C-alpha positions as CSV (number, residue, x, y, z in Angstrom):
1,X,-12.9,-11.8,-13.3
2,X,-12.5,-8.2,-14.5
3,X,-15.6,-6.1,-14.4
4,X,-17.6,-5.4,-17.6
5,X,-16.6,-1.8,-17.2
6,X,-12.9,-2.6,-17.4
7,X,-13.3,-4.9,-20.4
8,X,-15.3,-2.2,-22.2
9,X,-12.6,0.3,-21.4
10,X,-9.8,-1.9,-22.8
11,X,-11.9,-2.6,-25.9
12,X,-12.5,1.1,-26.4
13,X,-8.7,1.8,-26.2
14,X,-8.1,-0.9,-28.8
15,X,-10.8,0.6,-31.0
16,X,-9.3,4.1,-30.7
17,X,-5.9,2.7,-31.8
18,X,-7.5,1.0,-34.7
19,X,-9.2,4.2,-35.8
20,X,-5.8,6.0,-35.8
21,X,-4.1,3.5,-38.1
22,X,-5.0,5.4,-41.4
23,X,-3.0,8.3,-39.9
24,X,-0.2,5.9,-39.3
25,X,-0.1,5.0,-43.0
26,X,0.1,8.7,-44.0
27,X,2.9,9.4,-41.5
28,X,4.9,6.4,-42.4
29,X,4.5,7.2,-46.2
30,X,5.8,10.7,-45.6
31,X,8.8,9.5,-43.6
32,X,9.5,6.6,-46.0
33,X,9.5,9.0,-49.0
34,X,11.9,11.4,-47.2
35,X,14.4,8.7,-46.5
36,X,14.1,7.2,-50.1
37,X,14.5,10.5,-51.7
38,X,17.2,12.1,-49.5
39,X,18.9,9.0,-47.9
40,X,19.9,11.0,-44.9
41,X,20.5,9.4,-41.5
42,X,18.2,11.8,-39.7
43,X,15.3,10.7,-42.0
44,X,16.1,7.1,-41.3
45,X,16.2,7.7,-37.5
46,X,12.8,9.5,-37.7
47,X,11.4,6.5,-39.6
48,X,12.8,4.1,-37.1
49,X,11.2,6.0,-34.2
50,X,7.8,5.8,-35.9
51,X,8.2,2.1,-36.6
52,X,9.2,1.4,-33.0
53,X,6.2,3.2,-31.8
54,X,3.9,1.3,-34.2
55,X,5.5,-2.0,-33.2
56,X,5.0,-1.4,-29.5
57,X,1.5,0.0,-29.8
58,X,0.2,-2.7,-32.1
59,X,1.7,-5.4,-29.9
60,X,0.0,-3.8,-26.8
61,X,-3.4,-3.5,-28.4
62,X,-3.4,-7.1,-29.8
63,X,-2.4,-6.6,-33.5
64,X,0.4,-9.2,-33.3
65,X,0.9,-9.6,-37.1
66,X,1.2,-5.9,-37.6
67,X,3.7,-5.6,-34.7
68,X,5.8,-8.4,-36.3
69,X,5.9,-6.7,-39.7
70,X,6.9,-3.4,-38.1
71,X,9.7,-5.2,-36.2
72,X,11.0,-6.8,-39.4
73,X,11.2,-3.5,-41.2
74,X,12.8,-1.8,-38.2
75,X,15.4,-4.5,-38.2
76,X,16.1,-4.0,-41.9
77,X,16.5,-0.3,-41.5
78,X,18.6,-0.5,-38.4
79,X,21.0,-2.8,-40.1
80,X,21.6,-0.2,-42.7
81,X,21.4,-2.8,-45.5
82,X,23.0,-1.7,-48.8
83,X,20.3,-3.6,-50.7
84,X,17.2,-1.5,-50.4
85,X,15.1,-4.4,-51.9
86,X,14.8,-6.0,-48.4
87,X,13.6,-2.7,-46.8
88,X,11.2,-2.1,-49.7
89,X,9.8,-5.6,-49.4
90,X,9.4,-5.1,-45.7
91,X,7.6,-1.8,-46.2
92,X,5.2,-3.4,-48.6
93,X,4.4,-6.2,-46.2
94,X,3.9,-3.7,-43.4
95,X,1.4,-1.7,-45.6
96,X,-0.5,-5.0,-46.2
97,X,-0.8,-5.7,-42.5
98,X,-1.8,-2.0,-41.8
99,X,-4.6,-2.1,-44.2
100,X,-5.7,-5.5,-42.9
101,X,-5.8,-4.1,-39.4
102,X,-7.8,-1.1,-40.5
103,X,-10.4,-3.2,-42.2
104,X,-10.6,-5.9,-39.6
105,X,-13.8,-4.5,-38.0
106,X,-15.6,-6.0,-35.2
107,X,-15.9,-9.4,-36.8
108,X,-12.1,-9.9,-36.7
109,X,-11.1,-8.1,-33.6
110,X,-7.5,-8.1,-32.3
111,X,-6.3,-10.8,-29.9
112,X,-8.7,-11.0,-27.0
113,X,-7.3,-9.8,-23.7
114,X,-6.6,-12.3,-20.9
115,X,-7.8,-10.6,-17.7
116,X,-6.5,-11.5,-14.3
117,X,-9.0,-12.8,-11.9
118,X,-9.1,-10.6,-8.8
119,X,-12.3,-10.8,-6.7
120,X,-11.1,-8.0,-4.4
121,X,-10.6,-5.6,-7.3
122,X,-14.3,-5.2,-7.8
123,X,-15.0,-4.1,-4.2
124,X,-13.5,-1.2,-2.4
125,X,-10.1,-1.7,-0.9
126,X,-10.4,-1.8,2.9
127,X,-8.6,1.1,4.5
128,X,-6.4,0.7,7.6
129,X,-8.8,2.8,9.6
130,X,-11.6,1.3,11.6
131,X,-14.2,-0.6,9.5
132,X,-17.5,1.0,8.8
133,X,-19.4,-1.9,10.5
134,X,-18.1,-3.0,13.9
135,X,-17.1,-6.7,13.8
136,X,-19.2,-9.0,15.9
137,X,-18.1,-11.7,18.4
138,X,-20.0,-14.0,20.6
139,X,-18.9,-14.8,24.1
140,X,-19.9,-18.2,25.5
141,X,-19.2,-19.5,29.0
142,X,-20.5,-22.1,31.4
143,X,-23.5,-21.2,33.6
144,X,-22.6,-19.5,36.9
145,X,-19.2,-18.5,35.5
146,X,-18.1,-14.9,36.0
147,X,-17.3,-13.5,32.6
148,X,-13.9,-11.8,31.9
149,X,-15.6,-8.4,31.8
150,X,-12.3,-6.5,31.6
151,X,-11.4,-8.3,28.4
152,X,-14.9,-7.8,26.9
153,X,-14.8,-4.1,27.8
154,X,-11.4,-3.7,26.2
155,X,-12.7,-5.4,23.0
156,X,-15.6,-2.9,22.9
157,X,-13.1,0.0,23.2
158,X,-11.1,-1.5,20.4
159,X,-14.1,-1.4,18.1
160,X,-15.8,-4.8,18.5
161,X,-19.4,-5.6,19.4
162,X,-19.4,-8.6,21.8
163,X,-22.7,-10.4,22.6
164,X,-23.2,-13.0,25.3
165,X,-24.6,-16.3,23.9
166,X,-25.8,-19.5,25.6
167,X,-24.1,-22.9,25.1
168,X,-27.2,-24.1,23.4
169,X,-26.9,-21.6,20.5
170,X,-27.1,-23.0,17.0
171,X,-24.5,-22.1,14.5
172,X,-27.1,-20.0,12.6
173,X,-27.6,-17.8,15.7
174,X,-23.9,-17.1,16.1
175,X,-21.5,-14.6,14.3
176,X,-18.5,-16.1,12.5
177,X,-16.3,-15.9,15.7
178,X,-16.9,-17.3,19.2
179,X,-14.9,-16.7,22.3
180,X,-15.4,-19.9,24.3
181,X,-14.5,-19.4,28.0
182,X,-13.5,-22.7,29.6
183,X,-13.3,-22.0,33.3
184,X,-12.2,-25.6,34.0
185,X,-9.9,-27.7,31.9
186,X,-10.8,-31.2,30.9
187,X,-14.3,-31.1,32.5
188,X,-15.3,-28.1,30.5
189,X,-13.9,-29.4,27.3
190,X,-15.9,-32.6,27.5
191,X,-19.1,-30.7,28.1
192,X,-18.4,-28.4,25.2
193,X,-17.3,-31.1,22.6
194,X,-20.7,-31.6,21.0
195,X,-21.5,-27.9,20.6
196,X,-17.9,-27.2,19.4
197,X,-18.2,-29.9,16.7
198,X,-21.6,-28.5,15.6
199,X,-20.3,-24.9,15.4
200,X,-17.1,-25.8,13.5
201,X,-19.0,-28.0,11.1
202,X,-21.2,-25.0,10.2
203,X,-18.2,-22.7,9.7
204,X,-18.1,-20.9,13.0
205,X,-14.5,-20.1,14.3
206,X,-13.8,-20.9,17.9
207,X,-11.2,-19.4,20.2
208,X,-10.8,-21.3,23.4
209,X,-9.8,-19.4,26.6
210,X,-8.4,-21.7,29.2
211,X,-6.7,-21.5,32.7
212,X,-3.6,-23.6,32.2
213,X,-1.6,-25.5,29.7
214,X,-3.3,-28.8,30.2
215,X,-2.2,-31.1,27.4
216,X,-5.1,-33.6,27.5
217,X,-7.7,-30.8,27.5
218,X,-6.0,-29.1,24.5
219,X,-5.6,-32.5,22.7
220,X,-9.4,-32.9,23.0
221,X,-9.9,-29.4,21.6
222,X,-7.6,-30.1,18.7
223,X,-9.4,-33.4,18.0
224,X,-12.7,-31.5,18.0
225,X,-11.2,-29.1,15.3
226,X,-10.4,-26.0,17.4
227,X,-7.4,-24.1,15.9
228,X,-7.0,-21.2,18.4
229,X,-6.4,-21.3,22.1
230,X,-5.3,-18.6,24.6
231,X,-4.2,-19.1,28.2
232,X,-5.5,-16.6,30.8
233,X,-4.9,-13.9,31.6
234,X,-5.7,-13.0,28.0
235,X,-4.8,-9.5,26.8
236,X,-6.8,-7.6,24.2
237,X,-3.7,-7.3,22.0
238,X,-3.3,-11.1,21.9
239,X,-6.9,-11.4,20.7
240,X,-6.5,-8.6,18.1
241,X,-3.3,-10.1,16.6
242,X,-5.3,-13.3,16.2
243,X,-8.6,-11.8,15.0
244,X,-7.7,-9.0,12.6
245,X,-6.0,-10.9,9.8
246,X,-8.6,-13.7,9.9
247,X,-11.6,-11.4,10.1
248,X,-10.6,-9.4,7.0
249,X,-9.7,-6.3,9.0
250,X,-6.0,-6.3,7.9
251,X,-5.7,-4.0,4.9
252,X,-5.7,-5.6,1.5
253,X,-2.5,-5.1,-0.5
254,X,-2.8,-2.3,-3.0
255,X,0.6,-1.9,-4.5
256,X,1.7,1.4,-5.9
257,X,3.2,1.3,-9.4
258,X,4.8,4.3,-11.1
259,X,4.9,3.9,-14.9
260,X,7.1,6.0,-17.1
261,X,6.4,5.9,-20.9
262,X,6.3,8.5,-23.7
263,X,3.2,6.7,-25.3
264,X,0.2,8.1,-23.5
265,X,-2.3,5.6,-24.8
266,X,-0.1,2.6,-24.1
267,X,0.3,3.9,-20.5
268,X,-3.4,4.3,-20.2
269,X,-3.9,0.7,-21.4
270,X,-1.5,-0.8,-18.9
271,X,-2.8,1.5,-16.2
272,X,-6.3,0.1,-16.8
273,X,-5.0,-3.4,-16.9
274,X,-3.0,-3.2,-13.7
275,X,-5.7,-1.2,-11.8
276,X,-8.2,-3.9,-12.7
277,X,-6.1,-6.4,-10.7
278,X,-6.1,-4.1,-7.6
279,X,-2.9,-2.1,-8.1
280,X,-2.7,1.7,-7.8
281,X,-0.9,3.1,-10.9
282,X,0.5,6.6,-11.5
283,X,1.7,7.5,-15.0
284,X,4.3,10.0,-16.2
285,X,5.7,10.7,-19.7
286,X,8.4,13.2,-18.7
287,X,11.6,11.6,-17.2
288,X,12.5,14.9,-15.7
289,X,9.5,14.6,-13.3
290,X,10.5,11.2,-12.0
291,X,11.9,12.5,-8.7
292,X,8.8,14.6,-8.1
293,X,6.5,11.7,-8.8
294,X,8.4,9.3,-6.5
295,X,8.2,11.9,-3.7
296,X,4.5,12.5,-4.2
297,X,3.4,8.9,-4.9
298,X,5.9,6.8,-2.9
299,X,5.7,3.8,-5.3
300,X,6.5,0.2,-4.5
301,X,7.8,-0.4,-8.0
302,X,8.9,1.6,-11.0
303,X,7.8,0.4,-14.5
304,X,10.1,2.0,-17.2
305,X,9.8,1.9,-21.0
306,X,13.2,1.3,-22.4
307,X,13.0,3.5,-25.5
308,X,12.0,7.1,-24.8
309,X,13.1,10.1,-26.7
310,X,14.1,12.5,-23.8
311,X,15.9,9.8,-21.8
312,X,16.0,6.1,-22.2
313,X,14.7,3.8,-19.4
314,X,18.2,2.6,-18.5
315,X,19.4,6.2,-18.3
316,X,16.6,7.1,-15.9
317,X,17.5,4.0,-13.8
318,X,21.1,5.1,-13.6
319,X,20.1,8.6,-12.5
320,X,18.0,7.1,-9.7
321,X,20.7,4.7,-8.6
322,X,23.0,7.7,-8.0
323,X,21.1,8.2,-4.8
324,X,21.1,5.9,-1.8
325,X,17.4,6.6,-1.0
326,X,16.5,5.0,-4.4
327,X,18.9,2.2,-4.3
328,X,16.3,-0.4,-3.2
329,X,13.4,0.9,-5.4
330,X,12.5,-2.1,-7.7
331,X,12.6,-1.3,-11.4
332,X,11.0,-3.3,-14.2
333,X,11.7,-2.4,-17.8
334,X,9.0,-2.7,-20.4
335,X,9.9,-3.1,-24.1
336,X,8.4,-4.0,-27.4
337,X,11.7,-5.6,-28.6
338,X,12.1,-9.3,-28.1
339,X,15.7,-9.0,-29.4
340,X,16.5,-6.8,-26.4
341,X,16.6,-9.9,-24.2
342,X,20.4,-9.7,-24.6
343,X,20.2,-6.5,-22.6
344,X,18.9,-8.2,-19.6
345,X,22.4,-8.7,-18.0
346,X,23.2,-5.1,-18.6
347,X,19.9,-4.0,-17.1
348,X,20.6,-6.2,-14.0
349,X,23.9,-4.4,-13.5
350,X,21.9,-1.2,-13.3
351,X,19.9,-2.8,-10.5
352,X,16.7,-3.7,-12.4
353,X,14.5,-6.6,-11.5
354,X,13.6,-7.9,-14.9
355,X,12.6,-7.1,-18.5
356,X,9.0,-7.5,-19.6
357,X,7.6,-7.4,-23.1
358,X,4.6,-5.3,-24.2
359,X,3.2,-8.2,-26.2
360,X,3.5,-10.8,-23.4
361,X,0.5,-12.6,-21.9
362,X,-1.4,-10.1,-19.9
363,X,-2.0,-12.5,-17.0
364,X,1.7,-13.1,-16.7
365,X,2.6,-9.4,-16.9
366,X,0.1,-8.5,-14.2
367,X,1.3,-11.3,-12.0
368,X,5.0,-10.3,-12.4
369,X,4.3,-6.7,-11.5
370,X,2.0,-7.5,-8.6
371,X,4.4,-10.1,-7.1
372,X,7.4,-7.8,-7.3
373,X,5.4,-4.8,-5.8
374,X,4.1,-7.0,-3.0
375,X,7.6,-8.4,-2.2
376,X,9.0,-4.8,-2.2
377,X,6.3,-3.7,0.2
378,X,7.0,-6.6,2.5
379,X,10.8,-5.9,2.6
380,X,10.2,-2.2,3.1
381,X,7.8,-2.9,6.0
382,X,10.4,-5.2,7.6
383,X,12.9,-2.4,7.4
384,X,10.5,0.3,8.6
385,X,8.5,-1.5,11.2
386,X,9.1,-1.5,15.0
387,X,9.3,-5.2,16.1
388,X,7.3,-4.8,19.3
389,X,4.4,-2.5,18.2
390,X,4.2,-3.2,14.5
391,X,4.2,0.5,13.9
392,X,6.6,2.6,11.8
393,X,10.0,2.8,13.6
394,X,12.1,5.8,14.5
395,X,13.8,6.2,11.1
396,X,10.6,5.7,9.1
397,X,8.8,8.4,11.2
398,X,11.7,10.8,10.7
399,X,11.6,10.3,6.9
400,X,7.8,10.6,6.8
401,X,7.7,13.8,8.9
402,X,10.2,15.5,6.6
403,X,8.1,14.5,3.5
404,X,4.8,15.5,5.2
405,X,6.3,18.9,6.1
406,X,7.6,19.6,2.6
407,X,4.3,18.5,1.0
408,X,2.3,20.8,3.4
409,X,4.4,23.8,2.5
410,X,4.4,23.1,-1.2
411,X,0.6,22.6,-1.4
412,X,-0.2,25.2,1.3
413,X,-2.2,22.7,3.4
414,X,-2.3,22.1,7.1
415,X,-0.5,19.1,8.4
416,X,-0.6,18.2,12.1
417,X,2.1,16.3,14.0
418,X,1.2,14.6,17.3
419,X,3.7,13.4,19.9
420,X,2.3,11.3,22.7
421,X,3.9,9.7,25.7
422,X,2.5,7.2,28.2
423,X,2.2,8.6,31.7
424,X,4.2,7.0,34.5
425,X,5.2,4.1,32.2
426,X,8.3,3.3,34.2
427,X,6.1,2.6,37.2
428,X,4.3,0.0,35.1
429,X,7.5,-1.8,34.2
430,X,8.8,-1.6,37.7
431,X,5.6,-2.9,39.4
432,X,4.2,-5.3,36.9
433,X,7.3,-6.3,34.8
434,X,8.5,-5.5,31.3
435,X,6.2,-8.2,29.7
436,X,3.2,-6.3,31.0
437,X,4.8,-3.0,29.8
438,X,5.2,-4.6,26.3
439,X,1.5,-5.5,26.4
440,X,0.5,-1.9,27.1
441,X,2.7,-0.8,24.2
442,X,1.0,-3.3,21.8
443,X,-2.5,-2.4,23.0
444,X,-2.0,1.3,22.4
445,X,-0.5,0.5,19.0
446,X,-3.6,-1.5,18.0
447,X,-5.8,1.3,19.2
448,X,-3.9,3.9,17.1
449,X,-3.9,1.7,14.0
450,X,-7.6,1.2,14.3
451,X,-8.4,5.0,14.5
452,X,-6.3,6.7,11.8
453,X,-6.5,6.7,8.0
454,X,-4.2,4.8,5.7
455,X,-2.8,8.2,4.6
456,X,-1.7,9.0,8.1
457,X,1.6,7.8,9.6
458,X,1.6,6.2,13.0
459,X,4.9,5.3,14.6
460,X,6.7,4.3,17.8
461,X,9.4,6.9,18.2
462,X,11.1,5.1,21.0
463,X,10.3,3.6,24.4
464,X,6.8,4.8,25.4
465,X,6.7,7.7,22.9
466,X,4.6,7.6,19.8
467,X,4.2,10.0,16.8
468,X,1.3,10.5,14.4
469,X,1.5,12.5,11.2
470,X,-1.9,13.8,10.0
471,X,-1.8,15.4,6.5
472,X,-4.5,17.8,5.5
473,X,-5.6,18.0,9.1
474,X,-5.8,21.2,11.3
475,X,-4.5,21.0,14.8
476,X,-8.1,21.4,16.3
477,X,-9.2,18.3,14.4
478,X,-6.1,16.4,15.4
479,X,-6.8,17.3,19.0
480,X,-10.3,15.9,18.8
481,X,-9.0,12.6,17.3
482,X,-6.2,12.3,19.9
483,X,-8.5,13.1,22.8
484,X,-10.9,10.4,21.7
485,X,-8.1,7.8,21.8
486,X,-6.8,9.2,25.1
487,X,-10.2,8.6,26.6
488,X,-10.5,5.1,25.2
489,X,-7.0,4.2,26.4
490,X,-7.7,5.3,29.9
491,X,-10.8,3.1,29.9
492,X,-8.8,-0.1,29.1
493,X,-8.0,-2.3,32.1
494,X,-4.9,-4.4,32.2
495,X,-5.1,-7.5,34.4
496,X,-2.2,-9.1,36.2
497,X,-2.0,-11.8,38.9
498,X,-1.4,-9.0,41.4
499,X,-4.3,-6.8,40.3
500,X,-5.5,-4.6,37.5
501,X,-4.5,-1.1,36.4
502,X,-5.1,1.5,33.8
503,X,-2.7,3.7,31.8
504,X,-3.1,7.2,30.4
505,X,-1.0,9.3,28.0
506,X,-0.3,12.9,27.3
507,X,0.2,14.5,23.9
508,X,1.4,17.7,22.2
509,X,0.4,18.8,18.7
510,X,1.9,21.3,16.2
511,X,1.0,22.5,12.7
512,X,3.5,22.4,9.9
513,X,2.3,25.8,8.6
514,X,3.6,27.6,11.7
515,X,7.3,26.5,11.3
516,X,10.1,26.8,8.8
517,X,11.4,23.2,9.1
518,X,10.1,19.8,10.1
519,X,12.6,19.8,13.0
520,X,11.1,23.0,14.4
521,X,7.6,21.5,14.1
522,X,8.8,18.4,15.9
523,X,10.3,20.5,18.7
524,X,7.1,22.5,19.1
525,X,5.0,19.4,19.5
526,X,7.5,18.1,22.0
527,X,7.3,21.3,24.0
528,X,3.5,21.1,23.9
529,X,3.8,17.5,25.3
530,X,6.0,18.8,28.1
531,X,3.2,21.4,28.9
532,X,0.7,18.6,29.0
533,X,2.9,16.6,31.5
534,X,3.5,19.7,33.6
535,X,-0.2,20.5,33.6
536,X,-1.2,17.2,35.3
537,X,-0.9,14.6,32.5
538,X,-3.7,12.7,30.7
539,X,-4.4,15.7,28.4
540,X,-3.7,17.0,24.9
541,X,-2.1,20.4,24.3
542,X,-1.8,22.3,21.0
543,X,1.4,24.3,20.5
544,X,0.6,28.0,19.9
545,X,1.7,29.5,16.6
546,X,5.0,31.2,16.8
547,X,5.0,35.0,16.4
548,X,6.3,36.3,13.1
549,X,9.8,37.8,13.6
550,X,10.0,41.5,14.0
551,X,12.1,42.9,11.1
552,X,13.1,45.9,13.2
553,X,14.3,43.9,16.1
554,X,17.8,44.8,17.1
555,X,17.9,48.0,14.9
556,X,19.0,51.2,16.6
557,X,16.4,53.7,17.7
558,X,15.7,56.5,15.3
559,X,17.1,59.8,16.5
560,X,14.6,62.1,18.1
């Protein structure tokens, strides 16, 4: 459930709205008198705008009867009825509801909010960088069995603590995950069946490591309840792909929603509601700033109010759809008008996903926004991800580098770009095969993902070349981080039937502040990488700042 702080914040916003209702009566009375006395269309339009705002706000904050009365009067005025009696009657009913809402007090509070259950929202969102506490595994093998020390060392390099445990261990003595090394097949399985059954019954997860695809041995494991089995030789990236999502190390989804509405308190209310469910919400009231906000915030979804004075929601959507880069950005419209359902087909033609109502059930609204944001993130990831490594692909890295460079220059901050390349990688493919080469790529990718922040961009640029974008990071700090990964990568051992080997990489780093375009920054990092290769490989080189151009260069000498 939502935290008490969130519930208190929403209740406070409702109370603030209720406290403003006397001012609403004064403003409506002024606008009503102007229209009655002068009968001009400009006065009617001003009154309509005020009614529309009252309708939407009262629906948002739970005053459904007041919202309904405002909607009725709005309809009467919008129809330009010749008989003023209908409008006068609607105005009288609206005043009755306004006064009732003002005097409700705490004993008759507005409709209670329905908060979305989200256990993860009350705890910190897990970043994509390495967790604060190293995850723990237990390694269990038969007596007199030589452990797979290379695999265990590689797990330690990747950020795991691995402890050796005896077969007689009780479940209470074990961490949540056990690597069970079965050096033989059926014989080992039979001897381990009783401990396996005990561990699984107590909630311990077991990963069996076996020598061959022996059906009967694996059938016995399945009947005992084992759900994970790997055939040796086991690579560390195989284990990580299995462990990370199940050990809670995969980053929790925190969708980014950009909300555009001219009513600040309404935006604040929905921001509080959506953030309580785990979403990250940025708000904006000026449609002219939508491009800037998209560039800065990079939203998964845009939530647009339909009726805004400077530009309507559909107009903003049409402006965005003029550009190919915004063609796939999901757009949800938010309205206080139930009668605008007829617009849904028109909105779909613009490229919107749906039309939501401000007075709809809050659970449903949050679920609709969250589901669409998550689906948009998944689709974008599929487009931007490299299939082999799981990192950003070439195109995504290029787009991210351009944005990072522009942001660094606009905000006058330091932004480092790292280009790294595996040393002698062709020899790995030639000697051990492309499958082993792919394993090296995936292992380095896991290492990079574990060490950098969620605000950094890690990508595979092509082949054995990788790129890391580090915003707000000077090159000296980037070198320290890259050097640490270089050292860990060289410590990993890759095992093959014909022997084991290690792999190193070289890297070049450049700072956005030293160059006039992201292409120049990229070229400088590439040249620094070349220096690292020429200097013996297995090292990191920082590109020196370029000298400022001499304004007198090429000018004729002054006469003596």
